[in-house]
KOLMIVEX-826666 format. One record per residue: x, y, z of N, C-alpha, C in turn; residue number from 1. Coordinates in steps of 0.001 Angstrom, whole numbers, plus 500000, padded with zeros to 6 digits. Example, Ala and Ser with C-alpha at 12.3 -4.5 7.8 and 13.67 -1.06 7.14 Angstrom:
2
[node [513190,494310,507800],[512300,495500,507800],[513200,496700,507800],1]
[node [512850,497750,507080],[513670,498940,507140],[512900,500030,507870],2]
//
This chain:
104
[node [493328,509604,510288],[494284,510448,509355],[493818,510160,507975],1]
[node [493715,511303,507234],[493354,511546,506031],[494250,510907,505412],2]
[node [494115,510463,503721],[495309,510244,503034],[496114,511464,502706],3]
[node [495506,512388,502553],[496175,513829,502394],[497426,513752,503741],4]
[node [496801,513672,504966],[497602,513677,506083],[498728,512896,506050],5]
[node [498274,511647,505726],[499408,510673,505399],[500438,511122,504502],6]
[node [500080,511562,503237],[501202,511857,502524],[501992,513040,503000],7]
[node [501281,513827,503640],[502033,515028,504317],[503283,514496,505154],8]
[node [502658,513634,506257],[503614,512911,507160],[504675,512273,506300],9]
[node [504516,511473,505340],[505559,510756,504763],[506344,511763,504071],10]
[node [505959,512927,503530],[506609,514054,502773],[507669,514521,503701],11]
[node [507230,514700,504944],[507929,515544,506129],[509304,514308,506449],12]
[node [508673,513195,506488],[509760,512065,506972],[511045,511668,505929],13]
[node [510448,511813,504653],[511431,511766,503438],[512230,513005,503335],14]
[node [511516,514255,503466],[512270,515478,503525],[513353,515652,504485],15]
[node [513784,514735,505255],[514837,514663,506237],[515917,514324,505590],16]
[node [516111,513593,504486],[517186,513136,503756],[517322,513741,502228],17]
[node [518572,513797,502099],[518753,514969,500956],[518403,513923,499710],18]
[node [518574,512639,499912],[518290,511804,498441],[516888,512030,498122],19]
[node [516036,512208,498915],[514416,512412,498654],[514076,511244,498231],20]
[node [512832,511137,497599],[512181,509827,497181],[513063,509066,496085],21]
[node [513104,507799,496055],[513442,506689,495134],[512791,507005,493806],22]
[node [513236,506552,492850],[512669,506869,491567],[511493,505934,491568],23]
[node [510670,506256,490511],[509456,505320,490468],[509517,504094,490225],24]
[node [510258,503563,489361],[510851,502318,488967],[511346,501614,490286],25]
[node [512342,502179,491306],[512817,501583,492577],[511456,501310,493454],26]
[node [510715,502375,493463],[509623,502316,494183],[508610,501170,494250],27]
[node [508370,500814,492588],[507741,499918,492061],[508323,498769,492502],28]
[node [509599,498578,492495],[510167,497237,492731],[510078,496985,494086],29]
[node [510167,498283,494940],[510277,498111,496544],[508499,497654,496785],30]
[node [507485,498276,495958],[506088,497800,496387],[505988,496422,495851],31]
[node [506649,495615,495074],[506366,494458,494522],[506938,493706,495435],32]
[node [508214,493995,496331],[508879,493238,497330],[507666,493384,498561],33]
[node [507301,494295,498934],[506181,494396,500163],[504805,493633,499981],34]
[node [504420,493561,498528],[503451,492907,498177],[503528,491346,498451],35]
[node [504961,491175,498117],[505358,489494,498173],[505338,489334,499613],36]
[node [505812,490144,500535],[505886,490021,502098],[504523,489597,502415],37]
[node [503551,490487,502078],[502145,490075,502455],[501448,489041,502069],38]
[node [501767,488416,500738],[501359,487218,500145],[501865,486009,500846],39]
[node [503302,486263,501260],[503694,485122,502314],[503212,484942,503636],40]
[node [503045,486449,504467],[502148,486243,505262],[500603,485651,505293],41]
[node [500251,486285,504356],[498612,485563,504089],[498816,484097,503979],42]
[node [499716,483535,503349],[499766,482093,502766],[500294,481426,504055],43]
[node [500964,481809,504980],[501285,481311,506255],[500195,480839,507078],44]
[node [499321,481857,506886],[498060,481951,507780],[496820,481369,507138],45]
[node [496693,481343,506010],[495314,480887,505541],[495803,479693,504355],46]
[node [496669,479878,503938],[497175,478824,502878],[497663,477512,503376],47]
[node [498450,476534,502559],[498730,475463,502918],[500242,475433,503337],48]
[node [500834,476547,503133],[502482,476484,503432],[502534,477053,505046],49]
[node [502577,476553,505765],[502800,476803,507153],[504216,477468,507452],50]
[node [504321,478051,508594],[505597,478648,509009],[506485,477484,509510],51]
[node [507796,477717,509593],[508769,476816,510265],[508830,477106,511636],52]
[node [508942,475945,512541],[508559,476259,513977],[509522,477360,514595],53]
[node [510666,477591,514009],[511739,478586,514609],[511193,480154,513647],54]
[node [510281,480120,512716],[510263,481478,512077],[509157,482500,512919],55]
[node [509776,483834,512927],[508812,484436,513751],[507493,484880,513349],56]
[node [506420,484923,513989],[505095,485404,513902],[505216,486684,512945],57]
[node [504589,486906,511684],[504599,488302,511214],[503241,488864,511428],58]
[node [503033,489848,510777],[501941,490691,511183],[501234,491426,509659],59]
[node [499753,490842,509271],[499462,491364,508044],[499144,492651,508198],60]
[node [498833,493229,509419],[498684,494849,509408],[499930,495511,509171],61]
[node [501182,495123,509610],[502428,495660,509100],[502802,495564,507927],62]
[node [502387,494420,507440],[502720,494380,505866],[501887,495437,504805],63]
[node [500632,495464,505329],[499682,496392,504883],[500391,497871,504937],64]
[node [500632,498134,506049],[501008,499570,506168],[502359,499526,505635],65]
[node [503368,498526,505190],[504495,498707,504515],[504177,498918,503157],66]
[node [502908,498478,502509],[502565,498711,501128],[501974,500128,501066],67]
[node [501062,500346,502017],[500821,501826,502038],[501898,503019,501917],68]
[node [502677,502685,502721],[503956,503915,502546],[504475,503644,501298],69]
[node [505041,502614,500567],[505471,502750,499348],[504400,503421,498397],70]
[node [503292,503160,498493],[502236,503723,497694],[502240,505038,497758],71]
[node [502328,505449,498893],[502261,507036,499421],[503407,507687,498678],72]
[node [504603,507060,498776],[505960,507636,498311],[505803,507668,496811],73]
[node [505284,506673,496141],[505182,506630,494641],[504174,508029,494673],74]
[node [503052,508059,495282],[502296,509296,495024],[502616,510333,495013],75]
[node [503485,510693,496306],[504225,511894,496832],[505166,512472,495315],76]
[node [506080,511567,495026],[506993,511595,494008],[506244,512123,492968],77]
[node [504938,511506,492525],[504546,512037,491215],[503292,513210,491467],78]
[node [503459,513661,492573],[502473,514754,492838],[501057,514423,492772],79]
[node [500729,513161,493084],[499464,512608,492897],[498701,512836,494300],80]
[node [497497,513514,494544],[496550,513869,495554],[495697,512459,495751],81]
[node [496126,511595,496707],[495617,510425,496792],[494189,510449,497337],82]
[node [493616,511619,498122],[492099,511807,498591],[491419,511891,497213],83]
[node [491748,512677,496117],[491359,512809,494918],[491178,511604,494057],84]
[node [492315,511190,493888],[492464,509760,493328],[491564,508747,493903],85]
[node [491607,508678,495027],[490859,507685,495688],[489209,507832,495413],86]
[node [488908,509259,495518],[487497,509499,495376],[486940,509175,493939],87]
[node [488007,509433,492819],[487683,509245,491612],[487603,507985,491204],88]
[node [488303,506977,492032],[488346,505414,491702],[487084,505094,492315],89]
[node [486523,505331,493582],[485318,504953,494000],[484246,505363,493004],90]
[node [483909,506473,492624],[483115,506900,491753],[482851,506085,490363],91]
[node [484158,505645,490185],[484394,504897,488897],[483807,503448,489133],92]
[node [484199,502697,490289],[483617,501509,490512],[481883,501565,491125],93]
[node [481776,502560,491874],[480067,502518,491960],[479428,502837,490874],94]
[node [479898,503608,489819],[479214,503565,488539],[479059,502208,487897],95]
[node [480472,501905,487678],[480551,500695,486513],[480182,499602,487544],96]
[node [480241,499313,488614],[480052,498031,489120],[478478,498044,489799],97]
[node [477698,499113,489800],[476340,499374,490310],[475646,498132,490218],98]
[node [475405,497475,489283],[474506,496259,489201],[475086,494881,489383],99]
[node [476460,495029,489414],[477340,493774,489452],[477037,493019,490577],100]
[node [476934,493479,491818],[476904,492718,493028],[475160,493084,493740],101]
[node [474806,492156,494248],[473636,492239,495143],[473951,493163,496409],102]
[node [473327,494144,496303],[473270,494946,497719],[472191,494555,498554],103]
[node [472947,494530,499965],[471876,493757,501187],[470765,494654,501159],104]
//
Protein backbone atom coordinates (compact mmCIF):
# COMPACT_ATOMS: atom_id res chain seq x y z
CA UNK A 1 0.00 0.00 0.00
CA UNK A 2 1.45 3.37 -1.00
CA UNK A 3 1.40 6.31 1.34
CA UNK A 4 -1.33 7.83 -0.85
CA UNK A 5 -3.44 4.69 -0.45
CA UNK A 6 -2.76 4.74 3.29
CA UNK A 7 -3.88 8.37 3.43
CA UNK A 8 -7.05 7.52 1.52
CA UNK A 9 -7.81 4.57 3.85
CA UNK A 10 -7.41 6.75 6.94
CA UNK A 11 -9.48 9.52 5.37
CA UNK A 12 -12.33 7.09 4.64
CA UNK A 13 -12.23 5.82 8.20
CA UNK A 14 -12.14 9.31 9.75
CA UNK A 15 -14.90 10.40 7.33
CA UNK A 16 -17.35 8.12 9.18
CA UNK A 17 -17.33 10.50 12.12
CA UNK A 18 -18.91 13.94 12.06
CA UNK A 19 -16.10 15.35 14.20
CA UNK A 20 -13.50 14.59 11.52
CA UNK A 21 -9.82 15.06 12.25
CA UNK A 22 -8.57 16.35 15.57
CA UNK A 23 -6.87 19.75 15.51
CA UNK A 24 -3.18 19.81 14.56
CA UNK A 25 -2.23 20.57 18.16
CA UNK A 26 -4.25 17.63 19.50
CA UNK A 27 -2.71 15.34 16.88
CA UNK A 28 0.81 16.45 17.79
CA UNK A 29 0.04 15.64 21.42
CA UNK A 30 -1.30 12.23 20.30
CA UNK A 31 1.88 11.72 18.26
CA UNK A 32 3.99 12.53 21.31
CA UNK A 33 2.03 9.99 23.37
CA UNK A 34 2.51 7.31 20.71
CA UNK A 35 6.25 8.01 20.42
CA UNK A 36 6.45 7.67 24.20
CA UNK A 37 4.77 4.27 23.99
CA UNK A 38 7.29 3.20 21.33
CA UNK A 39 10.15 4.47 23.49
CA UNK A 40 8.83 2.49 26.46
CA UNK A 41 8.61 -0.70 24.39
CA UNK A 42 12.11 -0.21 22.94
CA UNK A 43 13.43 0.47 26.44
CA UNK A 44 11.81 -2.71 27.76
CA UNK A 45 13.29 -4.80 24.97
CA UNK A 46 16.73 -3.27 24.55
CA UNK A 47 17.30 -0.99 27.53
CA UNK A 48 17.99 -1.50 31.17
CA UNK A 49 14.35 -1.09 32.26
CA UNK A 50 12.74 -4.49 32.04
CA UNK A 51 9.01 -5.12 32.20
CA UNK A 52 7.31 -6.21 35.37
CA UNK A 53 6.44 -9.90 35.40
CA UNK A 54 2.69 -9.20 35.21
CA UNK A 55 3.05 -6.62 32.41
CA UNK A 56 1.81 -7.73 28.97
CA UNK A 57 4.22 -8.07 26.07
CA UNK A 58 4.01 -5.07 23.74
CA UNK A 59 4.60 -4.80 20.02
CA UNK A 60 7.13 -2.48 18.41
CA UNK A 61 5.32 -2.99 15.09
CA UNK A 62 1.98 -1.87 16.53
CA UNK A 63 3.55 1.16 18.21
CA UNK A 64 5.12 2.15 14.88
CA UNK A 65 1.76 1.65 13.16
CA UNK A 66 0.09 3.87 15.77
CA UNK A 67 2.66 6.59 15.03
CA UNK A 68 2.09 6.22 11.29
CA UNK A 69 -1.67 6.54 11.77
CA UNK A 70 -1.30 9.83 13.65
CA UNK A 71 1.23 11.15 11.11
CA UNK A 72 -1.24 10.34 8.34
CA UNK A 73 -4.02 12.11 10.26
CA UNK A 74 -1.85 15.22 10.55
CA UNK A 75 -0.94 15.08 6.85
CA UNK A 76 -4.54 14.57 5.77
CA UNK A 77 -5.86 17.38 7.94
CA UNK A 78 -3.24 19.69 6.42
CA UNK A 79 -3.76 18.38 2.87
CA UNK A 80 -0.19 17.13 2.58
CA UNK A 81 0.58 14.41 0.02
CA UNK A 82 2.97 12.13 1.91
CA UNK A 83 4.20 10.45 -1.29
CA UNK A 84 5.39 13.84 -2.56
CA UNK A 85 6.71 14.93 0.82
CA UNK A 86 8.63 11.69 1.32
CA UNK A 87 10.13 11.86 -2.18
CA UNK A 88 11.27 15.44 -1.52
CA UNK A 89 12.77 14.43 1.83
CA UNK A 90 14.67 11.52 0.23
CA UNK A 91 16.00 13.86 -2.46
CA UNK A 92 17.18 16.21 0.29
CA UNK A 93 18.99 13.54 2.30
CA UNK A 94 20.46 11.89 -0.78
CA UNK A 95 21.89 15.23 -1.87
CA UNK A 96 22.87 16.54 1.56
CA UNK A 97 24.31 13.28 2.87
CA UNK A 98 25.86 12.00 -0.35
CA UNK A 99 29.39 11.98 1.09
CA UNK A 100 28.49 11.59 4.75
CA UNK A 101 28.33 7.80 4.88
CA UNK A 102 30.52 5.30 3.10
CA UNK A 103 28.62 3.30 0.54
CA UNK A 104 28.93 -0.47 0.36
